C-alpha positions in Angstrom: 6.1 162.1 128.4 5.5 162.9 124.4 1.9 163.7 123.1 1.5 162.1 120.1 -1.3 162.7 118.0 -3.1 160.2 115.1 -2.1 161.8 111.5 -3.1 160.6 108.2 -2.0 161.2 105.3 -2.6 161.2 101.5 -0.7 161.4 98.6 -1.5 162.4 95.1 1.1 162.5 92.3 -0.6 163.9 89.2 1.3 163.8 85.6 0.5 166.4 82.9 0.2 164.7 79.8 2.1 166.5 77.3 4.0 168.9 79.6 7.1 169.2 77.1 4.6 169.8 74.1 2.9 172.6 76.6 6.0 174.1 77.3 7.2 174.1 74.1 4.5 175.8 72.7 3.5 178.3 75.6 6.6 178.8 77.8 7.4 177.9 80.9 5.8 180.8 82.8 2.1 179.4 81.1 2.8 176.1 82.3 4.0 177.5 86.0 0.1 179.1 85.6 -1.4 175.8 84.7 0.1 174.0 87.9 -0.6 177.0 90.2 -4.4 176.7 88.8 -4.4 173.1 89.5 -3.1 173.7 93.0 -5.9 176.2 93.9 -8.5 173.8 92.4 -7.1 170.5 94.6 -7.2 173.1 97.8 -10.7 174.1 97.5 -11.4 169.9 96.8 -9.4 169.1 100.3 -11.6 169.1 103.4 -11.2 172.0 106.1 -8.1 171.8 108.0 -6.4 169.8 105.2 -3.6 171.9 103.2 -1.8 170.8 100.3 1.9 171.0 100.0 4.7 170.7 97.6 2.9 172.8 95.4 
């Protein structure tokens, strides 16, 4: 018999307004830093035991 667990999934889709202008003004590495900090903030806000994926 297969042991099935009930899981809950939540999806967050975020759009960074002004992405193109930001990369043109500050470069790709700066934008990557913005997304890294954003992902860290989301991870802090998640409930214990929940993890973000796709960053």
